[in-house]
SEVEXKOL-409761 format. One record per residue (C-alpha): residue number from 1; residue in one letter; x, y, z. Coordinates in nm, 4 decimals, decimal comma, always signed. Example, Ala and Ser with C-alpha at 12.3 -4.5 7.8 and 13.67 -1.06 7.14 Angstrom:
% residues 2
ATOM_num_residu_X_Y_Z
ATOM_1_A_+1,2300_-0,4500_+0,7800
ATOM_2_S_+1,3670_-0,1060_+0,7140
This chain:
% residues 339
ATOM_num_residu_X_Y_Z
ATOM_1_M_-0,8414_+3,0889_+5,4402
ATOM_2_P_-1,1210_+2,9210_+5,2408
ATOM_3_D_-1,0906_+2,5474_+5,1864
ATOM_4_R_-1,0089_+2,4946_+4,8181
ATOM_5_S_-1,1691_+2,1495_+4,8344
ATOM_6_E_-1,5207_+2,2865_+4,8887
ATOM_7_L_-1,7678_+2,2697_+4,6014
ATOM_8_H_-1,8569_+2,6176_+4,4896
ATOM_9_S_-2,1922_+2,7905_+4,4665
ATOM_10_A_-2,2411_+3,1196_+4,2864
ATOM_11_A_-2,2213_+3,3027_+4,6203
ATOM_12_K_-1,8701_+3,1680_+4,6770
ATOM_13_I_-1,7304_+3,2373_+4,3325
ATOM_14_G_-1,4103_+3,4346_+4,3604
ATOM_15_T_-1,3020_+3,2744_+4,6898
ATOM_16_V_-1,0761_+2,9955_+4,5607
ATOM_17_I_-0,7865_+3,1940_+4,4160
ATOM_18_Q_-0,5479_+3,3192_+4,6841
ATOM_19_A_-0,2767_+3,5847_+4,6878
ATOM_20_E_-0,0043_+3,3221_+4,6423
ATOM_21_D_-0,1602_+3,2170_+4,3118
ATOM_22_A_-0,0151_+3,5309_+4,1547
ATOM_23_H_+0,3237_+3,3593_+4,1883
ATOM_24_F_+0,4913_+3,0546_+4,0384
ATOM_25_H_+0,3461_+2,7241_+4,1578
ATOM_26_P_+0,5467_+2,4166_+4,2556
ATOM_27_P_+0,6154_+2,2283_+3,9322
ATOM_28_A_+0,5743_+1,8543_+3,8882
ATOM_29_E_+0,9180_+1,7243_+3,9771
ATOM_30_G_+1,1272_+1,6197_+3,6804
ATOM_31_D_+0,8531_+1,6942_+3,4249
ATOM_32_D_+1,0034_+1,9013_+3,1437
ATOM_33_R_+0,6513_+1,9610_+3,0098
ATOM_34_W_+0,5501_+2,1611_+3,3164
ATOM_35_C_+0,4642_+2,5203_+3,2328
ATOM_36_E_+0,3196_+2,8339_+3,3823
ATOM_37_T_+0,1585_+3,0945_+3,1587
ATOM_38_N_+0,0811_+3,4625_+3,1926
ATOM_39_W_-0,1454_+3,6341_+2,9365
ATOM_40_F_-0,2732_+3,9924_+2,9083
ATOM_41_G_-0,4656_+4,1412_+2,6167
ATOM_42_F_-0,5998_+4,4742_+2,4940
ATOM_43_F_-0,8586_+4,5944_+2,2426
ATOM_44_V_-0,9058_+4,9083_+2,0352
ATOM_45_P_-1,2535_+4,8278_+1,8945
ATOM_46_E_-1,2833_+5,1271_+1,6600
ATOM_47_A_-0,9616_+5,0166_+1,4866
ATOM_48_H_-1,0577_+4,6457_+1,4957
ATOM_49_L_-0,7276_+4,6021_+1,6783
ATOM_50_R_-0,6325_+4,3244_+1,9180
ATOM_51_G_-0,3045_+4,2970_+2,1048
ATOM_52_T_-0,1713_+4,0191_+2,3267
ATOM_53_N_+0,1162_+3,9843_+2,5722
ATOM_54_Y_+0,1906_+3,6168_+2,6321
ATOM_55_A_+0,4630_+3,4473_+2,8326
ATOM_56_I_+0,5067_+3,0759_+2,8983
ATOM_57_F_+0,7584_+2,9677_+3,1606
ATOM_58_R_+0,9106_+2,6175_+3,1564
ATOM_59_T_+1,0185_+2,6407_+3,5160
ATOM_60_N_+1,1845_+2,2982_+3,5329
ATOM_61_L_+1,3989_+2,3976_+3,2340
ATOM_62_G_+1,4650_+2,7545_+3,3460
ATOM_63_V_+1,3482_+2,9051_+3,0150
ATOM_64_C_+1,0695_+3,1328_+2,8972
ATOM_65_R_+0,9006_+3,1987_+2,5664
ATOM_66_S_+0,7137_+3,5221_+2,4997
ATOM_67_M_+0,4934_+3,6110_+2,2041
ATOM_68_I_+0,3769_+3,9696_+2,1502
ATOM_69_S_+0,1249_+4,0193_+1,8700
ATOM_70_V_-0,1049_+4,2864_+1,7271
ATOM_71_Y_-0,3518_+4,2561_+1,4392
ATOM_72_S_-0,6252_+4,4779_+1,2947
ATOM_73_Q_-0,6936_+4,3375_+0,9471
ATOM_74_P_-0,8406_+4,0143_+0,8116
ATOM_75_G_-0,5442_+3,7898_+0,7416
ATOM_76_T_-0,4418_+3,4259_+0,7347
ATOM_77_H_-0,0661_+3,4688_+0,7124
ATOM_78_V_+0,1940_+3,5845_+0,9600
ATOM_79_L_+0,2736_+3,8777_+0,7281
ATOM_80_D_-0,0839_+4,0067_+0,7712
ATOM_81_L_-0,0241_+4,0855_+1,1382
ATOM_82_D_+0,0474_+4,4465_+1,2331
ATOM_83_Y_+0,3192_+4,3232_+1,4669
ATOM_84_L_+0,4711_+3,9989_+1,5880
ATOM_85_R_+0,7643_+3,9336_+1,8170
ATOM_86_D_+0,8172_+3,5730_+1,9248
ATOM_87_D_+1,1159_+3,5036_+2,1512
ATOM_88_Y_+1,2196_+3,1542_+2,2564
ATOM_89_H_+1,4572_+3,0278_+2,5218
ATOM_90_M_+1,4956_+3,3420_+2,7278
ATOM_91_A_+1,6252_+3,2747_+3,0764
ATOM_92_I_+1,3567_+3,3076_+3,3436
ATOM_93_P_+1,4408_+3,6377_+3,5154
ATOM_94_P_+1,4882_+3,6807_+3,8904
ATOM_95_G_+1,1745_+3,7453_+4,0900
ATOM_96_D_+0,8261_+3,6090_+4,0401
ATOM_97_L_+0,5163_+3,6480_+3,8255
ATOM_98_D_+0,3954_+3,9495_+4,0209
ATOM_99_D_+0,6921_+4,1548_+3,8993
ATOM_100_F_+0,9060_+4,0469_+3,6043
ATOM_101_E_+1,0931_+4,1935_+3,3112
ATOM_102_L_+1,1896_+3,9881_+3,0072
ATOM_103_T_+1,4759_+4,0611_+2,7728
ATOM_104_N_+1,2332_+4,1139_+2,4823
ATOM_105_G_+1,1013_+4,4331_+2,6455
ATOM_106_L_+0,7914_+4,2975_+2,8253
ATOM_107_C_+0,7466_+4,4180_+3,1845
ATOM_108_V_+0,4571_+4,3012_+3,4032
ATOM_109_K_+0,3989_+4,4243_+3,7582
ATOM_110_M_+0,1096_+4,3619_+3,9972
ATOM_111_T_+0,0564_+4,6990_+4,1691
ATOM_112_R_-0,2449_+4,5957_+4,3825
ATOM_113_P_-0,2813_+4,2296_+4,4811
ATOM_114_M_-0,5084_+4,0552_+4,2282
ATOM_115_E_-0,6654_+4,3925_+4,1393
ATOM_116_E_-0,4243_+4,5953_+3,9265
ATOM_117_W_-0,1295_+4,5358_+3,6941
ATOM_118_T_+0,0900_+4,7499_+3,4753
ATOM_119_V_+0,1814_+4,5877_+3,1439
ATOM_120_Q_+0,4561_+4,7596_+2,9496
ATOM_121_F_+0,6390_+4,6682_+2,6319
ATOM_122_D_+0,9069_+4,8405_+2,4281
ATOM_123_D_+1,0972_+4,6713_+2,1470
ATOM_124_G_+1,3221_+4,9737_+2,0909
ATOM_125_R_+1,2105_+4,9916_+1,7274
ATOM_126_G_+0,8952_+5,2012_+1,7398
ATOM_127_T_+0,6451_+4,9620_+1,8985
ATOM_128_H_+0,5686_+5,0121_+2,2664
ATOM_129_W_+0,2863_+5,0479_+2,5150
ATOM_130_D_+0,2128_+5,1406_+2,8722
ATOM_131_L_-0,1120_+4,9905_+3,0051
ATOM_132_V_-0,2902_+4,9738_+3,3388
ATOM_133_Q_-0,5194_+4,6742_+3,3831
ATOM_134_T_-0,7768_+4,7077_+3,6619
ATOM_135_A_-0,9947_+4,4184_+3,7767
ATOM_136_L_-1,3674_+4,4342_+3,7000
ATOM_137_M_-1,4249_+4,1152_+3,9021
ATOM_138_P_-1,2376_+3,8854_+4,1394
ATOM_139_P_-1,0060_+3,6273_+3,9840
ATOM_140_V_-1,1838_+3,2943_+3,9414
ATOM_141_S_-1,0556_+2,9402_+3,9305
ATOM_142_V_-1,1439_+2,7129_+3,6414
ATOM_143_T_-1,3083_+2,4887_+3,9021
ATOM_144_E_-1,5591_+2,7629_+3,9857
ATOM_145_I_-1,6811_+2,8199_+3,6296
ATOM_146_A_-1,7128_+2,4599_+3,5104
ATOM_147_V_-2,0484_+2,3775_+3,3493
ATOM_148_A_-2,1913_+2,0782_+3,5350
ATOM_149_G_-2,2373_+1,7762_+3,3100
ATOM_150_A_-2,0641_+1,9360_+3,0090
ATOM_151_G_-1,7646_+1,7027_+3,0257
ATOM_152_E_-1,3966_+1,7811_+3,0165
ATOM_153_G_-1,2577_+2,0978_+2,8659
ATOM_154_Y_-1,0098_+2,0840_+2,5822
ATOM_155_A_-0,7057_+2,1833_+2,7905
ATOM_156_V_-0,5270_+1,9966_+3,0700
ATOM_157_F_-0,5802_+2,2823_+3,3155
ATOM_158_Q_-0,9589_+2,2583_+3,2628
ATOM_159_R_-0,9692_+1,8896_+3,3547
ATOM_160_H_-0,9611_+1,9550_+3,7242
ATOM_161_E_-1,2056_+1,8324_+3,9852
ATOM_162_A_-1,3332_+2,0966_+4,2261
ATOM_163_D_-1,2660_+1,8712_+4,5262
ATOM_164_A_-0,9106_+1,7778_+4,4206
ATOM_165_P_-0,5916_+1,9447_+4,5461
ATOM_166_M_-0,5096_+2,2428_+4,3278
ATOM_167_V_-0,1875_+2,1024_+4,1835
ATOM_168_T_-0,2791_+2,2331_+3,8391
ATOM_169_G_-0,4933_+2,5369_+3,7824
ATOM_170_H_-0,6134_+2,8251_+3,5709
ATOM_171_I_-0,7223_+3,1790_+3,6552
ATOM_172_D_-0,9591_+3,3946_+3,4479
ATOM_173_Q_-1,0273_+3,7592_+3,5222
ATOM_174_T_-1,1958_+4,0369_+3,3242
ATOM_175_M_-0,9997_+4,3613_+3,3430
ATOM_176_H_-1,0479_+4,7171_+3,2239
ATOM_177_V_-0,7454_+4,8254_+3,0228
ATOM_178_E_-0,6357_+5,1870_+2,9817
ATOM_179_G_-0,3295_+5,3473_+2,8329
ATOM_180_E_-0,1549_+5,4136_+2,5056
ATOM_181_V_-0,0281_+5,1750_+2,2411
ATOM_182_V_+0,2152_+5,2641_+1,9646
ATOM_183_V_+0,2426_+5,0044_+1,6873
ATOM_184_N_+0,5053_+5,0737_+1,4236
ATOM_185_G_+0,4826_+5,4436_+1,5080
ATOM_186_Q_+0,1003_+5,4643_+1,4977
ATOM_187_R_-0,0635_+5,5697_+1,8243
ATOM_188_H_-0,3855_+5,4271_+1,9697
ATOM_189_S_-0,5640_+5,5058_+2,2950
ATOM_190_V_-0,6829_+5,1997_+2,4879
ATOM_191_D_-0,9936_+5,2204_+2,7075
ATOM_192_F_-1,1829_+4,8925_+2,6924
ATOM_193_P_-1,2158_+4,5626_+2,8833
ATOM_194_S_-1,0078_+4,2552_+2,8078
ATOM_195_N_-0,9389_+3,9365_+2,9981
ATOM_196_R_-0,6195_+3,8163_+3,1557
ATOM_197_D_-0,5414_+3,4560_+3,2416
ATOM_198_H_-0,2790_+3,2485_+3,4181
ATOM_199_S_-0,2389_+2,8706_+3,4108
ATOM_200_W_-0,0087_+2,6085_+3,5601
ATOM_201_S_-0,0002_+2,2457_+3,4448
ATOM_202_P_+0,1945_+2,0039_+3,2271
ATOM_203_R_+0,1665_+2,1010_+2,8613
ATOM_204_R_+0,2877_+1,8746_+2,5859
ATOM_205_E_+0,4276_+2,0165_+2,2651
ATOM_206_F_+0,3036_+1,7280_+2,0504
ATOM_207_G_-0,0137_+1,5194_+2,0603
ATOM_208_H_-0,1898_+1,7519_+2,3014
ATOM_209_N_-0,5239_+1,7062_+2,1244
ATOM_210_I_-0,6554_+2,0567_+2,1923
ATOM_211_M_-0,9781_+2,1435_+2,0112
ATOM_212_G_-1,1815_+2,4376_+2,1317
ATOM_213_N_-1,2646_+2,8070_+2,1660
ATOM_214_F_-1,1738_+3,0631_+2,4304
ATOM_215_D_-1,3964_+3,3646_+2,3507
ATOM_216_E_-1,4698_+3,7034_+2,5082
ATOM_217_A_-1,7630_+3,9433_+2,4634
ATOM_218_H_-1,7717_+4,2770_+2,6439
ATOM_219_F_-2,0698_+4,5127_+2,6607
ATOM_220_G_-1,9095_+4,8140_+2,8246
ATOM_221_R_-1,7755_+4,8005_+3,1781
ATOM_222_E_-2,0852_+4,6394_+3,3259
ATOM_223_R_-2,1292_+4,3106_+3,1406
ATOM_224_S_-1,8937_+4,0540_+2,9899
ATOM_225_F_-1,9060_+3,6940_+2,8745
ATOM_226_L_-1,6266_+3,4369_+2,8856
ATOM_227_L_-1,6858_+3,1196_+2,6822
ATOM_228_Q_-1,4590_+2,8145_+2,6849
ATOM_229_T_-1,5654_+2,5279_+2,4607
ATOM_230_R_-1,4638_+2,1801_+2,3526
ATOM_231_N_-1,5129_+2,1353_+1,9786
ATOM_232_D_-1,5291_+1,7826_+1,8407
ATOM_233_V_-1,6135_+1,9221_+1,4953
ATOM_234_I_-1,5320_+2,2562_+1,3386
ATOM_235_D_-1,8831_+2,4008_+1,3272
ATOM_236_R_-2,0008_+2,3604_+1,6871
ATOM_237_G_-1,8744_+2,3404_+2,0425
ATOM_238_T_-1,9973_+2,2576_+2,3912
ATOM_239_V_-1,9466_+2,5287_+2,6530
ATOM_240_T_-1,7543_+2,3535_+2,9302
ATOM_241_H_-1,6500_+2,6601_+3,1308
ATOM_242_G_-1,7476_+3,0246_+3,1403
ATOM_243_Y_-1,9425_+3,3045_+3,2994
ATOM_244_V_-2,1443_+3,6162_+3,2489
ATOM_245_R_-2,0166_+3,9101_+3,4545
ATOM_246_E_-2,2555_+4,1764_+3,5814
ATOM_247_G_-2,0566_+4,4444_+3,7584
ATOM_248_R_-1,8267_+4,2448_+3,9878
ATOM_249_E_-2,0680_+3,9531_+4,0158
ATOM_250_V_-1,9701_+3,6365_+3,8301
ATOM_251_I_-2,2486_+3,3989_+3,7251
ATOM_252_P_-2,1485_+3,0604_+3,5771
ATOM_253_F_-2,3399_+2,8890_+3,3003
ATOM_254_K_-2,5783_+2,5983_+3,3412
ATOM_255_I_-2,5583_+2,4975_+2,9743
ATOM_256_G_-2,4244_+2,6402_+2,6517
ATOM_257_E_-2,3544_+2,5596_+2,2890
ATOM_258_G_-2,1669_+2,7425_+2,0182
ATOM_259_R_-2,2177_+2,7194_+1,6435
ATOM_260_Y_-1,9670_+2,8560_+1,3969
ATOM_261_R_-1,9592_+2,9388_+1,0287
ATOM_262_A_-1,6059_+2,8836_+0,9074
ATOM_263_D_-1,4361_+2,9381_+0,5751
ATOM_264_N_-1,0964_+2,7729_+0,5193
ATOM_265_W_-1,0524_+2,7215_+0,8944
ATOM_266_V_-1,1393_+3,0875_+0,9634
ATOM_267_I_-1,4452_+3,1488_+1,1793
ATOM_268_R_-1,6566_+3,4209_+1,0190
ATOM_269_E_-1,9657_+3,4088_+1,2430
ATOM_270_L_-2,0435_+3,2727_+1,5878
ATOM_271_D_-2,3730_+3,1995_+1,7605
ATOM_272_Y_-2,4031_+3,1024_+2,1257
ATOM_273_E_-2,7121_+2,9808_+2,3076
ATOM_274_L_-2,6522_+3,0073_+2,6814
ATOM_275_E_-2,8335_+2,9638_+3,0088
ATOM_276_D_-2,6802_+3,0742_+3,3375
ATOM_277_I_-2,7358_+2,9054_+3,6734
ATOM_278_R_-3,0133_+3,1573_+3,7532
ATOM_279_G_-3,2089_+3,0367_+3,4504
ATOM_280_R_-3,1495_+3,3478_+3,2389
ATOM_281_T_-3,0928_+3,2797_+2,8697
ATOM_282_Y_-2,8780_+3,4596_+2,6135
ATOM_283_R_-2,8362_+3,4456_+2,2364
ATOM_284_L_-2,5032_+3,5936_+2,1369
ATOM_285_H_-2,4241_+3,6540_+1,7713
ATOM_286_G_-2,0776_+3,7532_+1,6562
ATOM_287_E_-1,9177_+3,8580_+1,3286
ATOM_288_A_-1,5403_+3,8577_+1,2868
ATOM_289_V_-1,4086_+4,1905_+1,1560
ATOM_290_S_-1,0353_+4,1142_+1,1726
ATOM_291_Y_-0,8399_+3,8000_+1,2456
ATOM_292_S_-0,4959_+3,6452_+1,2501
ATOM_293_E_-0,3295_+3,3062_+1,2447
ATOM_294_T_-0,0555_+3,1857_+1,4771
ATOM_295_Y_+0,1126_+2,8515_+1,5253
ATOM_296_Q_+0,2925_+2,7209_+1,8297
ATOM_297_A_+0,3917_+2,3803_+1,9598
ATOM_298_N_+0,1824_+2,1847_+1,7081
ATOM_299_A_-0,1227_+2,3944_+1,7920
ATOM_300_F_-0,2962_+2,6054_+1,5293
ATOM_301_T_-0,4643_+2,9169_+1,6670
ATOM_302_M_-0,6936_+3,1518_+1,4787
ATOM_303_T_-0,8077_+3,4590_+1,6691
ATOM_304_G_-1,0394_+3,7356_+1,5558
ATOM_305_V_-1,1858_+4,0640_+1,6753
ATOM_306_V_-1,5627_+4,0102_+1,6960
ATOM_307_R_-1,8520_+4,2536_+1,6814
ATOM_308_W_-2,1085_+4,0927_+1,9127
ATOM_309_T_-2,4811_+4,1597_+1,9339
ATOM_310_L_-2,7117_+4,0710_+2,2228
ATOM_311_D_-3,0741_+4,1866_+2,2412
ATOM_312_G_-3,0011_+4,4753_+2,0060
ATOM_313_E_-2,6917_+4,5875_+2,1961
ATOM_314_T_-2,3482_+4,5911_+2,0329
ATOM_315_G_-2,0390_+4,4673_+2,2131
ATOM_316_W_-1,6828_+4,3829_+2,1207
ATOM_317_G_-1,4458_+4,1013_+2,1984
ATOM_318_D_-1,2809_+3,8147_+2,0203
ATOM_319_F_-1,2716_+3,4466_+1,9384
ATOM_320_K_-0,9663_+3,2322_+2,0068
ATOM_321_W_-0,9961_+2,9024_+1,8204
ATOM_322_H_-0,7414_+2,6244_+1,8803
ATOM_323_W_-0,6965_+2,2902_+1,7090
ATOM_324_D_-0,4295_+2,0229_+1,7035
ATOM_325_V_-0,2289_+2,0580_+1,3798
ATOM_326_Q_-0,2087_+1,6827_+1,3220
ATOM_327_K_-0,5883_+1,6555_+1,3484
ATOM_328_M_-0,6265_+1,9381_+1,0993
ATOM_329_Q_-0,3878_+1,7669_+0,8586
ATOM_330_A_-0,5844_+1,4425_+0,8918
ATOM_331_A_-0,9134_+1,6261_+0,8251
ATOM_332_S_-0,7634_+1,7779_+0,5116
ATOM_333_R_-0,6283_+1,4423_+0,3904
ATOM_334_D_-0,9552_+1,2536_+0,4319
ATOM_335_G_-1,1663_+1,5323_+0,2868
ATOM_336_T_-1,3732_+1,6099_+0,5962
ATOM_337_F_-1,2452_+1,9640_+0,5685
ATOM_338_V_-1,0919_+2,1064_+0,2533
ATOM_339_L_-0,8510_+2,3974_+0,2574
C-alpha cells in the first residue's frame, strides 16, 4: 500500500486514495461538528440543466441531511428551481457509504470499487432518476492537487498538509454520467461528464468563513478542468487546488487565477488564467446560462450552468460559489457590495 505521507509528483497522482476511503472515516471523538459528505451531480447541457445529489452525515450525532436539487433557468430564489427536496435529521441508515438508501428516496451504490456507482432517486411524486456514473480518472486526494505556494483553500478539508496523517480529507473524481432523469414528469437523457466528491472533516455551522469557488469545465470525455479557489473579494480568486484531466491522466496546476463579473452576487462571467505543472497555459472563459441560489448552515451558495470556451472549443460545466452569510451581510451594510 502506498505511503500516504509521501509528497506527490504528477506520476503518482491517483495513488493516495485507497479502497477504504469509500467508507465512513473515524470521526473526531466527541466533536458534534464532524461530518462526512457524499456528492454526485449530473448535467443536461442542451437544457441548461444541472442536478445534484448531496448527503451530509453527522456521524457522531447519528443523523443525515440530504439535499436534492435541479435547476435549468436563471433564478435567484428558491421558487426558481425546477426541483428541491431538502431533508434534515434522517437517521443514518445501516451499512456504509458504498451502499446506502435514505428515507427521502436517494440510493447510492458503488458497483465497481472507486470506478462505478449507481445513483438513484425517486420521491414518489413524479421526480426520479436512474444514473450510472463511471470514472474517467482515478479518485484524487486534495493533497495531490494543491497548488504549491497558493496558500490555504477556503474549506477545512483543503487545509491539509501532504505529509500529515490523513485524519481529514477530500476526494475529487470526474465521472461520465449516463441514464434518464424525470423532473416533475419531464424526461431528459443524461450523457455527459460531471464530478463527484467526498469529504470528511469537522464542519462548523456558524462562523466557518468559507469564501471561494468550486468550478467544473468539461470538453467531452477527453478533457476536464476542476478549479477550487479562495476568494478574498467577490471579483477574483486564487486557484488553490485543481487539475486538468486528459483522458485518465490528471495534471495539477502550477498557478491559477480567476476573475468574475458579478451582478447582485450572481456570477455572470468567469475568466481563468491557468498554468499546469508541465508549463502549458490555458485561458478559460465562461458565461452562466442558468443558475440557482441555495442556503445552508450560514453559507450562501450560488451555482450556475456555464458555457465554457477554450481555444475556440465549447465545453459545459458549472460554477459553485460559496460565501459566509455574515460576511455578505457586513459587505452589504458597509457598502462594499450593494444588493
